[in-house]
C-alpha positions in Angstrom: 0.0 0.1 -0.1 2.9 2.5 1.0 4.6 1.6 -2.1 1.7 2.3 -4.5 1.2 5.6 -2.3 4.6 6.5 -3.1 4.4 5.5 -6.8 1.4 8.0 -7.3 3.1 10.9 -5.5 6.5 10.9 -7.5 4.4 11.4 -10.9 2.4 14.1 -9.3 5.6 15.9 -7.8 7.5 15.3 -11.5 4.4 17.0 -13.1 4.2 20.1 -10.9 7.8 20.5 -11.4 7.5 20.5 -15.3 4.4 22.8 -14.8 6.7 25.2 -12.9 10.0 24.9 -14.2 9.9 28.0 -16.3 9.2 30.0 -13.3 12.3 28.7 -11.5 14.4 30.2 -14.5 13.6 33.7 -13.5 15.6 32.9 -10.0 18.8 32.1 -12.0 20.1 35.6 -12.6 19.6 36.5 -9.0 21.1 33.3 -7.6 24.2 33.8 -10.1 24.7 37.4 -8.8 24.2 36.5 -5.1 26.7 33.6 -5.6 29.1 35.9 -7.5 29.1 38.7 -5.4 28.4 37.4 -1.8 28.9 33.8 -1.4 32.4 33.4 -3.6 33.8 36.5 -1.9 33.0 35.0 1.4 34.6 31.6 0.7 37.6 33.2 -1.0 38.5 35.6 1.9 38.3 32.4 4.1 40.7 30.6 1.9 43.1 33.7 1.5 43.2 34.1 5.3 45.2 31.0 5.6 47.8 32.6 3.4 50.9 35.4 3.8 49.7 36.9 0.8 50.4 40.5 -0.7 47.6 40.1 -3.5 50.1 39.9 -6.1 49.8 36.5 -8.2 48.3 33.3 -6.7 48.6 32.9 -2.9 51.4 30.1 -2.2 52.8 30.8 1.2 50.5 28.7 3.4 50.6 29.9 7.2 47.9 27.8 8.5 46.1 29.7 11.4 49.1 32.1 12.1 47.1 35.2 10.7 44.0 34.4 13.1 46.4 34.1 16.0 48.1 37.3 15.4 44.4 38.8 14.8 43.2 37.4 18.2 46.5 38.7 19.8 46.4 42.2 18.3 45.5 45.1 20.8 44.7 47.4 17.8 42.0 44.8 16.7 40.1 44.6 20.0 40.3 48.6 20.3 38.8 48.6 16.9 36.4 45.9 17.8 35.2 48.0 20.9 34.8 50.9 19.0 32.5 49.3 16.5 30.3 47.7 19.2 30.2 51.6 20.6 28.6 52.6 17.5 26.2 49.8 17.9 25.4 50.2 21.6 24.8 54.0 21.0 22.5 53.5 18.2 20.4 51.3 20.2 20.1 53.3 23.1 19.8 56.6 21.6 18.7 56.2 18.0 16.0 53.4 18.5 14.0 55.1 21.2 14.3 58.6 20.0 13.1 57.1 16.4 10.0 55.5 18.1 8.8 58.6 19.8 8.9 60.5 16.6 7.3 57.9 14.8 4.5 57.6 17.2 4.0 61.7 16.8 4.4 61.7 13.0 1.8 58.7 12.8 -0.9 61.1 14.1 -3.1 62.1 11.3 -3.8 65.5 12.9 -0.4 66.5 12.6 -0.2 68.9 9.8 2.7 68.5 7.3 4.0 65.3 8.9 5.1 64.2 5.4 7.5 67.3 5.1 8.8 66.2 8.4 9.4 62.8 7.4 10.9 63.7 4.3 13.2 66.2 6.0 14.4 63.3 8.6 15.0 61.0 6.0 17.1 63.3 3.7 20.3 62.3 5.7 19.9 58.6 4.6 20.0 59.3 1.1 22.8 62.0 1.1 26.1 60.4 0.1 28.4 59.9 3.3 31.4 61.5 1.5 29.4 64.5 1.3 28.3 64.5 4.9 31.9 64.0 6.0 32.9 66.9 3.9 30.0 69.0 5.3 30.8 68.2 9.0 34.3 68.7 8.6 33.6 72.2 7.5 31.0 72.7 10.2 33.3 71.5 12.9 36.5 73.2 11.8 38.1 74.4 15.2 39.3 77.8 13.4 36.4 78.4 10.8 33.7 76.1 11.9 30.1 77.3 12.6 29.8 75.1 15.7 32.8 76.4 17.3 31.8 80.1 16.5 28.5 79.5 18.2 29.7 77.6 21.2 32.1 80.4 21.9 30.0 83.3 21.3 27.4 81.8 23.9 30.1 81.0 26.2 29.5 77.2 26.6 33.2 76.6 25.6 36.3 79.0 26.3 38.2 77.8 23.4 37.6 76.1 20.2 37.2 72.4 20.3 38.8 70.2 17.7 35.7 67.7 17.5 37.3 65.4 14.8 41.0 66.0 15.6 41.1 65.1 19.1 41.6 61.6 20.5 38.9 62.7 23.5 36.1 63.9 21.0 36.6 62.3 17.8 34.8 58.9 18.4 31.6 60.4 20.5 31.5 63.1 17.4 31.5 60.3 14.7 28.8 58.2 16.8 26.6 61.6 17.0 27.0 61.9 13.1 26.2 58.2 12.5 23.2 58.3 14.5 22.1 61.4 12.6 22.5 59.9 9.5 20.8 56.6 10.4 18.0 58.2 12.3 15.7 58.7 9.1 15.9 55.0 8.1 15.0 53.8 11.5 12.0 56.5 11.9 10.7 54.7 8.4 11.1 51.2 9.9 8.9 52.3 13.3 6.4 54.1 10.8 6.0 51.0 8.7 5.5 49.0 11.9 2.8 51.3 13.5 0.9 51.2 10.2 0.5 47.4 10.5 -1.4 48.0 13.7 -5.3 47.7 12.9 -6.9 51.3 13.8 -10.2 49.4 15.1 -8.0 47.9 17.7 -6.9 51.3 19.0 -10.1 52.8 18.6 -11.7 50.2 20.5 -9.4 50.8 23.6 -10.4 54.3 23.4 -14.0 53.6 23.2 -13.6 51.2 26.4 -12.5 54.1 28.3 -9.0 53.8 27.9 -6.6 57.0 27.6 -4.4 57.7 24.6 -1.3 56.9 27.1 -3.1 53.6 28.2 -3.7 52.7 24.6 -0.4 53.5 23.7 1.1 51.6 26.8 -1.3 48.5 26.7 -2.1 48.0 23.0 0.2 49.7 20.6 3.6 49.0 22.1 2.7 45.3 22.9 1.9 44.7 19.2 5.0 46.5 18.1 7.2 43.7 19.9 7.6 41.1 17.2 8.6 43.8 14.7 10.6 45.7 17.1 12.9 42.5 17.5 13.6 42.9 13.6 14.4 46.6 13.6 16.7 46.1 16.6 18.6 43.7 14.7 18.8 45.9 11.4 20.0 48.8 13.4 22.8 46.6 15.3 23.8 45.3 12.1 24.0 48.6 10.2 25.8 50.4 13.1 28.4 47.5 13.6 29.5 47.7 10.1 29.9 51.5 10.1 33.0 52.2 7.5 32.1 54.8 5.0 31.7 57.7 7.7 34.9 56.8 9.5 36.8 56.7 6.4 35.5 59.9 4.8 36.2 62.0 7.8 39.1 60.5 10.1 40.3 57.3 8.5 40.6 56.0 11.9 42.4 58.8 13.4 43.8 60.6 15.5 46.0 57.8 16.5 43.5 55.1 16.0 41.0 56.6 18.5 38.2 56.2 15.9 39.3 53.0 14.0 36.6 50.5 13.7 37.0 46.9 12.5 36.1 47.6 8.5 38.6 50.5 8.7 41.3 48.1 10.5 40.7 45.4 7.7 40.9 48.2 5.0 44.2 49.7 6.2 46.0 46.1 5.9 44.6 45.5 2.6 44.5 48.8 0.7 46.5 51.3 2.6 48.9 52.8 0.2 51.3 53.7 3.0 52.1 49.9 4.0 55.2 48.6 2.6 53.5 45.7 1.3 49.6 44.9 1.7 48.5 42.1 3.7 45.5 40.6 2.0 45.7 37.3 4.1 45.8 39.1 7.4 43.1 41.5 6.6 41.1 38.4 5.4 41.5 36.7 8.7 40.6 39.8 10.8 37.4 40.0 8.4 36.5 36.4 9.1 37.0 36.8 13.0 35.0 39.8 13.0 32.3 38.1 10.8 32.1 34.9 13.3 31.9 37.3 16.2 29.2 39.2 14.9 27.2 36.1 13.9 27.7 34.9 17.5 26.3 37.9 19.1 23.3 37.8 16.8 22.9 34.3 17.4 23.0 35.0 21.1 20.5 37.8 20.9 18.0 35.7 18.8 16.6 33.6 21.6 16.7 36.5 24.3 14.7 38.5 21.6 12.4 36.0 20.6 11.5 35.5 24.3 11.0 39.0 24.9 8.7 38.8 21.8 6.7 36.1 23.2 6.3 38.0 26.5 4.7 40.8 24.7 6.6 43.8 26.2 9.1 46.2 24.9 
């Protein structure tokens, strides 16, 4: 009986495959691009990490795990790693809640001109990072910058602050610029999440006597939790991989005080001031960073899923 059932299922499955085979052909271009520009570089970087290679010719000098050992024993790598996580933690602690508050305000139909506000807040997202770096370098210039002029005129500071040129202020300044640039996209995430909540549920709570604050606390926020988990991971990953802003403004300086892991990897692979590029070592640093990021993400996932099931932010 079982064999007869299996024999009848196979022709049906084959028939379904033949009927829909043409539709799978549309997946081929996407799969080719994904394999060529994502999977292949990932596998190749892991392979090159086992060689002492300067990027010229084929890698032949096999060094095993020496590059990985050097990365894990490098104080500069761990400092860059810490800076990368500071970008992420600051985004989670500042950008995420502020964007939620503003999204709740901008989601109200009674607010006039809310589309204009949304557009204004989203503009930094679509502005080229290099342009943002140039603009902020001019604004924060210690001699001619508008910010320093305003601060000294008001009396907040006695002398001009070298925001991007001091080891004390460069990293917090870059974190602030990164939050400002990413704020618009996080706001859009929250707005999209708020608009998935049926209005009748919110209205039913108001009819039952709940105030707007109670409706927000006990109806809207709990329904946002599953989507909030995704938004949190997206913001965390985006900030963790900050590269272009640092490269466009400080290149990891001064004295590596703003160095993050992507600029650390870039320096060993492409820095023209290095006597010889170390592609193998740079690949090992990237692989270690990727593994640690994956580990932290996997560590977060069960905690966040539990939080989502609990239904509270």
